[in-house]
Structure formats: C-alpha cells, structure tokens
N, C-alpha and C positions, 0 to 999 in steps of 0.2 A: 791584709791587702786582699782584693778580689780574686776568685778563681780565673785562669786563663781565658777562657770562653767570655764571662762577662768584664774581663779587663779588656779584651779586644773592642768589645761593644762600647765600652768607655771612650776608649781612643779614637774610634770612627766618628762618635758624635762629638766629642770634645773638639775634635780636628774640624769639623764642621762650624762649630761656633765660632772657632777662632777665624776661619777663612771670612765668614761674615763678619766678624769685629775688624778684620782688617781692611774690608771693602768699605764700611761704614766709617772707619777712623779716617781714611784718605779723602771722604767727602768732606768730613768736618775739617780737616786740614785746608782745604781750600775755603773754607769760611771764617779762617782765622782772623781775627780782628773785627768780624761782624757778629751780629747776633745769629747764633747757630739755628739751625732748623730743629724745632722742639721734637719733632717726630724721629728724626734720626738720632738726636740724643738719647729719646727713650729706648730706642732700637739697641743702641750700644750698651746702655744700663741694663737693659734686659738680659744682652748676651752674656754681660758679667756676673749678673745675678745666676742665671742658668749655669754657667760654668762652677761657679762656686758651690751651688748645691749639688751638682753632679759628681763634682771632684769629692765632696764631704761623703756622699752616699756611698762611692766607691773605696773611701778610707785613703785618698791622696790627699793628705792635710795640707801638705805644704803648697801645693798648687792653689788648694781651696783657700788657704789664708791669702795669698796673694791676689787671687781673683776677687776675695772680700774686699781687700784695701782699695783695689781698682774700682770697685762698686761704689765705695764710700766717695771717693773723689769723683766719679761721674755723677753721683746723687748730688754733690755740692755744685758741679757744674750746672745741672740742669735746673737747680732752684736758684742759679744767679748768684750764688755765694763766691764764685770764683770766676774769672773770666778765661775765655777760650785764647789762651795767647800760646807763643812758641814753648814757654815751659811746660804748659799743661799737655799739649800735643806730643812734645818731645819725651815726656814722662809715660803718657799712656802707649806710644809706640815701643817705647823699650820695654815697658811691661809686657807687651803683646810678643816681642820676641822672645823674652824670658820665659813666659808661659808657653810658647812653642818649644822652647829648648827642654823644660822641663817634661812636656808630654812625651817627647821623643825620647827622653831617657825611661820614661814608665814605658812606652811602647817596647823599647828594646830590653826592659827589665833589668836596668843596670840602677846602679845609685848615682846621686848626682850631689857630691860633697863640694864640689868645685862651684856649683852654682848657688849654694846656700849663702855666701856672703852678697852676692849680688841681688839675690832675691830679698835679703834683709833689707840692704841698703834701698831697693825699689819700695819696700813696704813702708820704710821710714818717710821717704819722699811723698809717697801717696797720701799718708796719714797727716803729713804738714799741709799737703795740699787741700785735704777734706776740711781743715779747721775754716778755712775760707774768711770772710768778713760778716759783720753783722748786716742784716737786711734791712730795709728802710722801714720806717715806723710803719704799725699795722693799722692806724688810721687813714691811710691812702684810700682804700676802698669805701669808707664811710663817707669820704669828700664826694664821692660822686654817685651816694645813694643806694649802695648794694644793700640789700636785704640781709640783716645779720642771721636770720632763720637760714638763708641760703647758703650764707658763709660758712654756717656751723657744719654743714655736710661736706664740705670741701676737704680734699686732702691737702696737705703742705703744698704739693707739688702743682695742683690746680689752682690753689691761692694764688701762688706764685706768678702762674701763667696769666691770671685774670688781672693780676697787677701790671703785668708787663703789657697787656693790651691797654690798659687804662694810660700808661705812660704814653704809648703811641698816639693816644687821642682818637682811637677807633671806636664806632658806635658798639656796644654790648647789647646782645639782644638774647631772648629767651625763644627757643621754638619748640612747641608743644605738637607731638606727634602721636597719632593713635593708631595701631596696628592690631590685626587679627594675630590670634595665639597661634595659628599652624605656620604662618612665615614672617613673624615679626624680626627675627635675626637677619633674614636677607634684605628685607625692606629698610630696617634700621642702617645696615651697612650701605645700602645704595643712596639713601638720604646723606649720610656722612660723607660719602664719596661726591655727591653733588655740591655740598657746602664747601668742602676743602679747598676748591680753587678759589673761592670767595673770601676765606679768611681762616679762622683758627675755631676749631670746636673744643672747647675749654674742658668742657664736662658733660657726661651723658647720665642722668640719673632718673630712675622711675617717677613718675610724676606725682605730686601730691593731691592731685586730682585724678585717681586712676579712671578707666574706661569703663563699659560693662563687663559682664561675665565673660564674654566671648572675644575680649580685646583687653591690651595693655597699653598705657600710656608713657610716654617719655618726655623730660624736658630738656632739651639740649643747650647748655650756655654757649653762645658763638660771638667771637668778637670779629669783626669786619669793619673795613673801611669803604665798602659797597653801598649803594642807596638801597633805601628799602625796598624798592621796586625790582631791583636785581636780585636781591636775597630771595623775596617771594616767588620770582619766577623759577627757583630751583627747589621750592618747597613741595610741590606736587601734593597739596592738599593739608600739610601741616600749617599750623597757625604761628605768627609771629607778632612778639610784643617786645617793648622795650624794658630793658632790665634796669638802667639807670634812670636818675631824677636829674642828672646833669649830662650837658655833652661838651666834647671839646676836650684839649690834652690838659692834664693836670701837671704843675710845675713841681717836681720831686727834686730834694736835694738830699741825697742819701748821707746819713751820719757817716764820719769817717770810721773805717773799721780798722783792726790791727792790721800791721803789714805783714805781708806774707815773709817768713823767715825760712827760705829753703836752702839744703846743702848746696854749695857751689858746683856748679857742673863744667867740664871742660870744654872751651869753646876754640874754634878756629881763630888763629890770630889774625886772619884776614876778615874785617868787617865786610858784610854784604847783604843784600835783602835775603829773605827766604825763599828757597824755591818753589815754583809754582809747578803744579802737576795738573796737566790737561788731560783728562780721560774722554775721548771722544766717544768710545765706545758705550765699554767697561773692560848607572854602568860605570858611573864614577869618574868625573874630571878630575885632573890633579888641580886642588885649589891654588890660585895665584898668592892670595894672601887672605886671611881670615879677618873680616872687620872685626873691631871692638866697640862695644856701647860703653856709654858713661859709667854704666853700672858694672864694668869690668868684665862681661859676657863676653867670651869668645863664641862668635857665631859663624860656624862652618857652613858653606853652601849647602851640603848634604842635608843638615838639620833644619836649616830654615828655609829651603825651597821645596824639596822633596815631600809629597803628601805622605803621611805616616801609614795610611791604608789605601789598599786597592779598590776600596768601596765606590760603586756608582750608584748614585741617587737617580732612580727611574721614575718618570711619570708613569702613573697607573693606566693610563691609556695606551701607552706602548705596549706595557704588559698583557692588556686585553686584546690588542691585535695580534700578539704572539699566541695567545691563548686560543684565538679563533682560527688562526692558521694549522694549528695543531690539532684543533678538533676535524677541520676539513680534510687533515692528511690522514687522520684516523678511518674517514669514510672513505677515503680513496685505497688504503690498505685493505680494507674490506671487500671491496669491488674487486681488487687484485687477486686476493686468496680465493675470491669466489671463481674467477677466471682461471685461476690456478687448478683449482679442483676439476674444472670442467675439462682441462686438458689431461689431467691424470687420467680421467674416466675413458679416454679415446682407447686405452690400451684394453679395457674392459668391453669393448665393443659399442659404447655409447657415442654417437657422432656428435661432434661439436656443432653448436648453433651456427647457423648461416652468416650471422653479424658478429661472430667472436672477435673476429680480427679487428673489425671495426671498433667494437666496442673497447678492446685492450688498447687500441691507438688513442682512444678519446681518454682513456683512463691516465695514459702516459703523459699526454699533453696536460691533462689536469694537474698531474703530479708535478710536472716541471714549473708550471705557474705557481704553484702552492709552494714549493720549495724557494723560488725567487723571492716570495714574500716573505716566507721565515727567514731567508739570509739577509734580506734589507731590514727586517725587524730586529735581528739580532746585532746587526751593525748599527743600528740606530741607538740600541741600548747602550753600546759601547762608547758612544759619541759623547764628548763634554767639551764644553766652550772653554777656548785658551784663557779666556779671563782669569780662570782660577790659577795660571801660571803668572799671567801679568801682573794681577794683583799683588802676588809676593815680589814681583820684580820692582815694582813702584816703590814698595817699603824698602827694600834693599837700595835703590838708588837714591832715595831721599836721604838715608843716613851717609852714602858714599859722597854724594854731592855737598852736604854740610861738612863732612871731614876733608874734602878736596881744596876747598877756599876758592872754588869756581862758581860763576853765576850761571845756572844751566835751567832751562824748562825741559820737562820729559814729557812729551806728548805720546800719548798710547791710543791706538784705535784697532778697531777688529776683534776685540775681545769675545765678541758673540760667534765668530767663527768656529765650527766645531771640528774636532779631531778624535782620533780615536785614543782612549784614556792612556793605554800604555804608550804611545807616542809623546803624548801631553806630558808625562812624568818624564820622561828621557829629554825632553826639550827643555827642562829647567837651567841645567848645568850650561850647556852651550849658549844659551841666551844670555846668562849670567855674564860668561866670559866675554861676550861681545860687547855688551853694554859696559862693563867695566874698561875694556880696551877703547870704547869711545869716549870715555870720560878721561880716562889717563892718557892716552897717545894722541885721541882726537882733538878735543875741545882744548882751546888754547886758553891761558889766563887772560882776565879781562884786558890789562894794558897792552897785551900783544895783539888782541883782537882790535882793539881801538887803533893801534899803530897802523893796521892792515884795513881801516876804514871799514870794519864789521861792527855790528852791534857787541857791546860787551857782553851781553848775556847771551850764550849759546844755546843750542837747540839738540837734543837726542831725541829721535824717533823710532819708535816700536809699533809696526802695524802688521796686520794678516788680513789676506784676501784669499776668497775661494776661487780656483781656477779649473773649470771642470772637475776631474778627480784627484786633483793635487791642490796643495795648500800653500801659497808664499808668503814667507815671514820677511820682513825688512828691518834691519838694524841699521839705522843712518846717522849722522852727524853734520854738522856745518863747520867743522873744524879744519885744520890745517891740511888735511888729506894725506896720501903718502908720498913720500920722496922717492921717486923712481931711482934717481941717482946714487940714493944712499942703500936702497935695495941691491942694485947692481954691485956696489962697493962690497957689501957685506957677504954677498954670494960668492964674490972672487974669493974675499979673504978666508971663507970657511970651505972653500974647494968645493961649494956647489956645482960651480960651473965657472968655464973659463971667460976670460974677458971677451973674446970672439962671441962665444956662445949668447952672452947676455946682451951684446949689440944685435944678434940674430933674432932674439926672442921679440915676440911681438908683444904688446902692451899687457895683455891678458896672462900671458904666460909668465911674464917678469912679476906681475903683482901675485901671482897663485904661488911664487917662492914663499910667501910668509907662511904658508901652510907647512913647510918643511919642519920635521923635528928640530927643537932648539933654534930655529931662526928667529932673531930678534934685532931690530934695529936701534934698541935702546942702549946706552953705555952705562947707564946707572940702574939701579933696582928700586922701584917705588913701591909703596905700601898697596898699591892697586895691581899692578902687572909689571912686566919688563922683566921677568925671570926666565924668559926664552922657552916658555912652556905655555900651553893655552891654546892657540889657534889650530895646531897639529892634532890636539885631542879632540876639539870641536869637530874638525872633518873627520875624524876617525868615527866618533859617535854618530855623526849624521849619516855616515855610511852605514853603519848598523840599522840605520831606521830607512835604509832604500833613499835616502836623500841627498841633496846636492846643495854646494855653498858657493857662491859667484861673489866676486868683488867689482864694483865700480868706485875708483877714487880719483878726485881731481885735485891738483896741488892748489891749496888755498881756500878750495870750496867744500871740502869733506869727503867722507866715505860711506858708502853703503854696502852692507852684507845681505845679499838675496839668499834665502833658504826654500829650497824647493823640496816638498814631503809629499807622500802619498796620504790619501784620507785615513786609510786604514791598512795594517798589514795581517789581518785576520782571514778573510776570504776575497780573494781577488778574481778579476777575469783575466785570462792570458791567452794568448795565441802560442799553438804547439806549432813547433818547427823540428824538422830533422836535419842533423849534421852529421855526416860520415857514419850513418847508420844509427845515430844516438838521438834521442828525443830531448828536446829543452823547452822550458816554458818562459815566454817573454810576458811580463805584465803589460797587458793591454792600454793600461794608463799612459805608458811612454811611447806607445807606437802611433806615429804620426801618419804613416802610409806604406804601402806595399809595393815595389817595381821589379821589374825585370832588366838587369843590366847586361850587355854584351862585354865580355872580358876584353874585346878589341877595342873598345871605347875608353877603358881604363888609361888614367895617366900616373905619373908618380912625380910628386912634388916634395922636395926634402926629404927624399926616401920614404915617402908614405904614399900609398895607393889612393886615388881620389876619383871620383866620378862625378857628373854634372846633373844638377835636376832643376828644371827651369831656370838656368842661368846662375844657380848656385852651386859652389863647388863645396863638396863634402868628403869627409874621409871613408874610404871604402875598407871595411874590417872583415876579414875572412875568419868566422868563428871557428872553424876547422883548426886554423893556425894558433889562435888564440888558446886553445885548449889541447894543443899539440896531438890533434888526431890526423890520421891519413886523408890527404885530400884527394878527390876525385876529380880528373880533368874533364872540363865541359865547355862549351862555347859561352854560355849564359849562366847566370847565378839569379835568383830571387834575392831581393834586397829588401830588409826590414828597415825602413826609414825611423829611427827612435829618437826621441830629445828629451830632456828636461831643461827647465829654464832657458837659456839662450843657446845652449848647446846642441847639435844634431851629428850624428853619424849614420852611416847605413851598415848594418849588419848583413852579410853574405850567408845564406842558407841553401841546403839542397832542396829542401820540400817544405811547403806550406800544409800542415795536417788539419787545422780547425781551432776553433775557440772553445774553450773551457773555464768553468769556474772551479778554482782551485782552493785549497787549504794550505799555506804554507806552514811547513815544520822547520824549526832551527836545525842546522847540523851541529854535530859535536865531535870532540877529538880533534885529529888532524885535518877533518874535512873542513872547520870552521875556518882554517885559513886560507882557502882557496878564494883567490880574488875574481870578482866577478860574479859569485853565486852567493845569492842572498837566504837559501834553504832548499827543501826539497818537498815534493807532493807525491801523492798516489793517484794513479788514474783508475778508470772505472776497471780496467782488465788487470788490475793489482801491480802495474808496474810503477816502479819509484823512477821519477825524473827530477833533474835539478833545475830550479828556479834561478833565471838570470837575476843580477843584480845590475840595472842600467846604468845608475849615478856611478857605482864603483867601477864598472868597465870603462865608462868615460874618462873617470880620471886616470884609471890604469894605462889606459891607450893615449892620453894626452902627454904622458912622460917621453923625455927625448930617446929614452933606451928602449921604450915599447915600439917606438917608431922605428927604431934601427934594427929591432929584431927580425 
C-alpha cells in the first residue's frame, strides 16, 4: 500500500474522477433508449480507464479490478455491442456506488471485507455485459466505397463510428487542413470545434500528403447531414472532398447475436416507466434508513454523499490574482516600515517630513484596498458550485425512486450557484433527508394521484438561487402536503402543546412543530423515513451553518422547504453594537435597516413586545434581556432590523459602534451551547467579542416559552 501522503493524493484524484463519472452517467441516463452521445461515452470510458490505472499504480487492486470490468463494459457499449438500456445504466451506477464505498474505506484506512461479495457480484455482471453481441458484417464500408487503405489505419472504435454514420445515410467527407508548426494544436482544436455542431469528426490523422517543412497536414474523416456549402463555410481554408463513392443510407440487417444472459436483479413489484432526471443547470445526521443496492451494498449517507477530501480545485487565474495582491501588500509594508523609521528618528532630533502624515494616510488607504482584494480572492478560492452535491443527490434519488414504486420526475436547477466549500459539504445530509421525506411523505402513489385528478407522475424539485450575500435552496414536491389537523392531534397527544394552544397558533407556527425532536405524523415505519428523526436534525445542522429553514405546505398541492444560508462563514462584514457595556457583532448580511424607537410607542401582543415599521408589526427583542444582562432605563433604543428568509425581528441595542470585517472562530466547551451565538472574533484592540447567530436567535425567540419569559 502507498505511504499516507501518496494515498491522500490518490483519494483526492480518484474522488474527482468518480464525481465526473457521476455527472456523465446521468446525462447518459437521459439518453437511454436512444443512440448515446459518442463524446460522452468516450468521456465515461476514459474516466474508468484512468481510475483503473490510478488504483493499480497505488496498489489498490480490488478497486482497480472493478474499474477494469467497468471499462470493458463501457468499451462494449461505445463499440455498439450492447445497448444503452436500463440494465446497463443500473449496473454502471451500482458500480459507481461500489467504487465510492471502496474508496471511502481506503481513505479511512480500514479493510472492506463486507464489500468484497458485492464487488465480485458486480464484476460478474459487468463481464457478462461486456460480451455483448456480434457486430454487423465488415463489408458495410466496402458497399459505400471507403478506401481500404484509409480503413486500415482506423481503430476499432473509429471504424464503428464510421459504420454508424453510414447507417444514418449522412455524407462522409475528408477534410484536409494544413497548419504552421508553431500553433497547429490550437488551430486544429478550433477546426474541430467549428465542425462538431455540423456532424461528427470520426478520426483525425496525419495526412498522407504532408505539407512543407514549416507546416503539418491533417486529414479529418467527417460525417455530416449538412450540405457541402454549409460544411465549407466552417473550414476556414481547409479543403473538402467526398470520402465515399456512394451516397444515401445503406440498409443493414445485423446478424442475430447471442442473447445476453445476466444474473436476475430484484425489481420493484410495481411496473412503472423509468424516472426522468431533468438537470436544468447542473456533522452527521442520524440516517433514517440506509438504501441497499442490488449488489447487496449498504450505502450510508456519509459514505455516499460527503466528499472524501477537503480539496478545492482552483483556477490558476484566481491564484495569480492573489499573488498580485500579496506583491502589492509587500510594497505597502516597505513604505510603512520606511515611515515608521522616520518616526523613530524624531527622538534623535531629526524632523519629520512635512507630508509625513499625508503619506501615512495614503498608505493606510492603499493597505485597506489591497486587503479587501485579498479577502475577496481568498473567498473566491473557497467557493465551489452546488452541483457537486446536486449530482450525488440525483444519483441517490434515482435509486430511491426505483425502489419506492412511485413515478417521479426529479428537477434540479441552480447547480452553478457557488457556496463556501465547508457549507456545501455540510449541506449533503440535510438535503438528503428533505428529499427522502418528499418522496416518502409527500408524493402519493400513482393511483391516489389519479383519484385526486393529478398527473400520475409526481415531481420533486431541488433548486438554488443567489440573493445578495445569501443563497436560498428549495426542496419542494407536488404531493399531498401536510395535514394540519393531524399535526395538531400529534402535538396534543405528545404533550408538545395543549389543544387551546394549537388552536391559537398561526399556520406557520403550527407547521414548525414538525421540527421538534421525535415529532412524526407517521404511524408506521417505512424504509425511507417515518422513524421520528430527521427534520429536527436538519434544523440543528442548518443552525450550525447560521442558516434558517422555512416551510410552506398546502393540503393537496405539496410542500416546499426553503433553506437560507450565508455565502461563507470565513470572513464576514459585521455591524458592531453595544449592549449593557458589552460589544457584539451582528452579521451585516442579515441587517435590513437601523431605526430608533421610543419605548412609549411599543405595544404588547400575546405577551410579546412589538413595534411598527411602515405599517408592519414586528417583534421587539431586547438583547440585554436575551443574554440576561442589566438593562439601562432609557426613552429610546436603537433597533437593528434583521431578517432571514421571510422572518423579521428588531434587536434593541444601546449603541451602534460601526462596521468591521471579522473572522469568526468557533466556540468550544460549554460556550458552544449558548443559543444565538455562532462564534467569536478578535477586534483590532485585541478584544474578543461574540458573533450573533441571527437564524438561531429567530428560532429561539419564536418559541412560546421564549415569548413568555
């Protein structure tokens, strides 16, 4: 086995390959039953080949053998020996799950005897798939007049793609292009890019008629249904000639191949069409149930959704920008050192230059600008697209839908929205639980949906959008929605609230009861959920990320969970406030506005102090009371109006100090349990202050007992 450092590099690179394979496989899944995109098939094939070689090089033999079998099956698929059907896609996706589970064991440094049986079973299925069927007779290309000398240099794959183009009846062309030796690679790539929208570049070979000493010539074999003039318009100086002596489609009847004999796979007893997956873009929760693949592999959420490394792939342009900022900071440091030396010489009788103060101020402003640039650059480096999580969730949902017996479309959008890498990783499990609940609790069986005049095929949505310094994610379904009467009944039965209290609750407070620990309206336990855990843990984990979750549910129309999160938790802009002589930091991303309120204008509604802002009544929260600090009697208070998602509250403070960029540090020990505090930061005068968690404060203050205290 490789040394630890090398093994870490292997896990990082192998994980990136598997994430790419996951994205490509789901695009192939959408092409099921059709002719797959050859470029995408090649990309998946190359990924399996790279993983096989990488695992072999680092001595991870079992993983290498499974990747080799997958490569063989993919080779048969791209050569047209096997169809792209349910069995092929299912087997490839199960293989991907198995490879990720095996890689997780390698990363943890533990053996995986429980995976060996499943891996062996998958290898047998892949080997059987790779046998495929016999290809059509080889005289097809001779029928259309392909020069045998040209065919002699083709690979098996290139000859297969040429045969597929002949079957389509498209024109076959030879494009001759001559480039200079200094830039032939970029110009050849540009020519391929111009030709690709018009057809398929089957092969690119050095020409049999080379150019002069300062150039190199290529022959491109190109299949296209476009007219000759349309192709010539994209050539930019290259010449076009016909490759065949015949035109038009060739009727081909392939000889019957041997029937595939694959081990039977368990199927849901409910017949249904395959799920469609529409991708419009691209701390440990307690698992409700661990899904099982047909290979017998138990796939826990932690092993299947969380990344195995904390590595972030960074564009070199971003690193160059950081280096430029650091270089300019070094110049500013030199100037400040020079000015400091001038100040030290004052004591030696040397007079300061007349413009010394102005120069120092100028350098301070330059330092502030460059630090802002450096901060933004570091944050950009930490940002990753949500698509990294969405791709994994799509694979999980595909399996769960097939096992559930329900017909569901899974629509994903906003995968290009970026968040801090650490936040993205922590989102995997909360989103997984919400999607499971949508499938199990939300979407009704087809016969029930038809009974209520709804399409038999349900829809589950996962989308993200950026809103200022926050990101909103929505997990929604068009299922049955939440039964408010049932929620009231369970709340009373479990002593959460009295019957009178539930009647007085508004709709939002009633729905929020589902986030209480152990609260479940299900009377039975399913394989997906209904065990009374999940939503409370989702809310807890989001609170750790300074996030907020909200529900909107309509009986018969479905349920939508809205998650609101900050872009990053690393460096944030904060409003510094003073309460009873103590300083607190309020994240500026949550600050809506600042007002001054006379205490005489306050009102009390249901034992809560409220105030009015432009016709809207909002809770008035005294921070001194929240943190049990001595209150100072005054006629007016500054009110910091904060909000997340649709919630708004006013925080009463004594003084407004100003804005600062802060780095939040997590609290440890007993301090971690303080509600409404996300961490601490150190100010320029070396004072440590607490950073408020606005989301947690809102949740804490919305509870009935908080209002009464």
